[in-house]
TORDO-90662 format. One record per residue (C-alpha): z negated, y negated, x negated. Coordinates in steps of 0.001 Angstrom, whole numbers, padded with zeros to 6 digits, always signed. Last residue first. Layout:
<recs>
ZYX/...
</recs>
This chain:
<recs>
-004321-016226+031799/-003004-012648+031986/-002123-012493+028293/-005801-012486+027365/-005510-011696+023651/-008047-014305+022486/-010886-012031+023598/-009525-009414+021190/-010438-011696+018302/-008820-011483+014876/-007665-015067+015474/-004519-015279+013340/-003488-011612+013469/-004087-011381+017194/-002104-014521+017871/+000602-013441+015417/+001134-010234+017398/+001255-012400+020513/+003913-014696+019073/+006025-011851+017702/+006153-010131+021062/+006882-013406+022840/+009743-014319+020513/+011352-010892+020795/+011116-011133+024570/+008656-009286+026757/+007863-005652+027530/+009126-004807+031032/+011966-007273+031517/+014179-006838+034572/+014005-010432+035831/+014676-011644+032281/+018328-010455+032374/+019963-010923+028961/+023631-010033+028519/+025820-007654+026521/+024428-004518+028103/+023161-002547+025112/+022672-005086+022332/+021902-008066+024540/+019492-005998+026593/+017631-004675+023558/+017345-008108+021950/+016169-009705+025206/+013618-006985+025877/+012080-007356+022420/+012361-004178+020355/+013755-005780+017198/+011314-008674+017475/+008229-006459+017166/+009799-004568+014246/+010502-007831+012422/+006965-009041+013009/+005585-005803+011579/+007808-005965+008506/+006855-009635+008073/+003209-008600+008017/+003959-006188+005194/+005749-008887+003181/+002737-011161+003657/+000466-008587+002067/-001841-005834+003264/-003885-004138+000540/-007029-002021+000674/-006592-000001+003834/-009420+002539+004060/-011989-000255+003853/-015170+000894+002091/-018332+002258+003743/-017308+005732+002616/-017748+007656+005854/-017455+004970+008539/-014521+003296+006795/-015318-000367+006435/-013378-003137+008232/-012187-005560+005523/-008573-004592+004835/-007756-003741+008453/-009476-006780+009980/-006462-009010+010645/-004215-005975+011153/-006522-004712+013923/-006274-008036+015730/-002490-008013+015286/-002196-004634+016981/-004416-006024+019752/-001928-008860+020203/+000956-006417+020526/-001062-004467+023104/-001601-007768+024947/+002135-008329+024964/+002665-004913+026533/+000097-005532+029267/+001561-008956+030031/+005053-007479+030343/+003902-004849+032838/+001870-007443+034744/+005098-009297+035451/+005915-012801+034255/+009165-011981+032438/+010248-009503+035069/+009428-006058+036376/+007196-004719+039117/+006149-001082+039305/+002586-001844+040394/+001189+000235+037520/+000795-002586+035018/-002701-003553+036176/-003874-000017+035467/-003849-000732+031749/-006589-003351+032027/-009479-000997+032752/-011305-001543+029448/-010818+002025+028224/-007169+002053+029284/-006582-001287+027614/-008078+000074+024382/-005709+003027+024674/-002809+000643+025194/-003775-001162+021996/-003736+002266+020399/-000011+002308+021138/+000413-001092+019478/-001520+000080+016408/+000836+003038+015990/+003969+000875+016238/+002490-001763+013925/+001634+000913+011343/+005247+002078+011323/+006471-001465+010717/+003767-001568+008056/+005304+001316+006147/+008866-000054+006125/+011528-000770+008701/+014007-003629+008406/+014624-003522+012136/+018260-003255+013232/+017793-001466+016525/+019770+001705+016051/+019325+002306+012306/+015872+000834+011650/+014014+001648+014831/+015989+004864+015106/+014753+005948+011663/+011204+005157+012731/+011693+007236+015852/+012245+010349+013749/+008465+010463+013308/+008197+011712+016886/+005073+010125+018317/+002757+010734+021245/-000538+008852+021637/-003285+010671+023538/-005661+009730+026332/-004845+012793+028466/-003919+010944+031664/-003517+007586+029889/-000429+008808+027990/+000462+006447+025161/+004062+006243+024029/+006376+006488+021039/+010052+006968+021977/+011243+008407+025288/+014273+009868+023530/+011968+012201+021591/+011612+014285+024721/+008944+014281+027393/+007128+016719+029652/+004525+015422+032070/+001827+012726+031927/-000804+015049+030469/+001780+015840+027838/+004305+018574+027015/+006617+018121+024064/+010226+017542+023102/+012393+017140+020047/+009797+016901+017314/+006099+016293+017742/+003178+014401+016198/+000292+013989+018639/-002032+011044+018000/-005600+011611+019118/-007618+009156+021161/-011279+008472+020434/-013638+007073+023035/-015060+003647+022192/-018388+002758+023733/-019400-000794+024528/-022153-003084+023337/-019612-005633+022084/-020384-004829+018454/-020173-001153+019337/-016695-001698+020807/-015647-003506+017630/-016956-000761+015360/-015133+001984+017234/-012044-000226+017426/-011914-000731+013654/-012479+002888+012697/-009871+003824+015304/-007195+001665+013712/-008063+002844+010195/-008051+006538+011067/-004772+006217+013000/-003267+004334+010058/-004440+007028+007631/-003027+009868+009741/+000260+007971+010073/+000378+007581+006299/-000222+011306+005937/+002864+011919+008055/+004868+009596+005812/+003812+010828+002366/+003135+008853-000824/+000523+006229-000062/-001038+008382+002624/-001530+011142+000061/-003312+008670-002245/-005573+007832+000685/-006867+011351+000479/-006693+014679+002286/-003310+014760+003969/-001573+017790+002451/-003884+020623+003533/-004781+019306+006985/-001157+018307+007573/+000042+021733+006470/-002562+023495+008587/-001304+021733+011688/+002305+022616+010839/+001552+026276+010074/-000777+026790+013012/+001848+025569+015439/-000180+024055+018239/+000489+025549+021649/+002678+023380+023818/+001226+021194+026589/+002141+022527+029988/+005118+021395+032003/+004573+018925+034823/+008237+017948+034971/+007932+014237+034342/+011050+012093+034169/+010238+009329+036630/+010435+006787+033832/+006811+005750+034307/+005749+009406+034232/+007559+009880+030929/+005439+007242+029183/+006757+003800+028304/+004667+002449+025435/+007278+001176+023098/+010624-000625+023807/+012185+002512+022365/+011322+004368+025533/+013226+001999+027761/+016390+002185+025681/+016161+005933+025141/+015391+006604+028788/+018374+004518+029872/+020641+006371+027437/+019384+009765+028580/+019844+008938+032242/+023336+007542+031630/+024671+010628+029882/+022564+013079+027932/+019429+014859+029005/+015793+013921+029392/+013293+016513+030613/+014473+019259+028303/+015186+022484+030118/+012755+025010+031444/+009411+026488+030521/+007138+026590+027510/+007327+023697+025027/+008109+025091+021591/+006223+024162+018440/+008088+022923+015345/+006101+019738+015152/+002883+020242+017080/+000655+018203+014763/-002526+016860+016326/-003888+013772+014595/-007508+012567+014810/-008708+015839+013276/-006810+014846+010125/-009676+012661+008956/-008573+011190+005625/-010874+010766+002611/-010714+007617+000505/-009924+008032-003194/-006492+006382-003208/-007676+003467-001055/-004631+002713+001066/-001856+000268+000200/+000493-001889+002236/
</recs>
């Protein structure tokens, strides 16, 4: 996975609040059973604090000027993304949104940008307060993606994924898949609270996996709106395998087997390892969001 060394990065699409303090009381998610459950559900991707019943309504923290300025200073070019993790996230966000802006225009639609918020420990969101234990998630209330970079270590160390730059890109692209669903009205179909292999919740998550694959298919050909050249210049088979491995590692069946010693499909919320890989492959193979209809 390689970015164009000379391409400019748009850090305005990422809000860095690492090191900022959330005003108010205690952390939303504590230790014990509640914390473990939140960690497991959160690490399946996409579960916001309001879905876990863990919201406290705390305000969004003020941006730390030092951390935001550091990202703006350090993440200027694709070469920075090739050498630094937070800059890589900036570049992936830029690439994903470049693609969806163009795709919405092609379909006579309008894409509204969503920022990614980098945080550590805990943060306030439009969906309530959350800690790192929730994992990466998209909040439809404020249309932002929330990510603690420490999650990528958990993905590797706790869940056995091989990790790597494209595993990180898959996570980000999946969350922006939820943003696309929010813009198209699909995301609300998962709000009935039902679980199970055939539930709307699972279908929404699998579609987000498919959308991540759609972006990956076009990532090295979709032009950057400023330079006219693709921001991502190289995506090889080994990179794709990293993404597939990450998708499998957070399948419901893998998580359940690891943490409860048995698989219970009637409580699935995100789909099996096989399903998540299959739908990512579907998007990657077809490059067509219309072929990501998991509800049919």
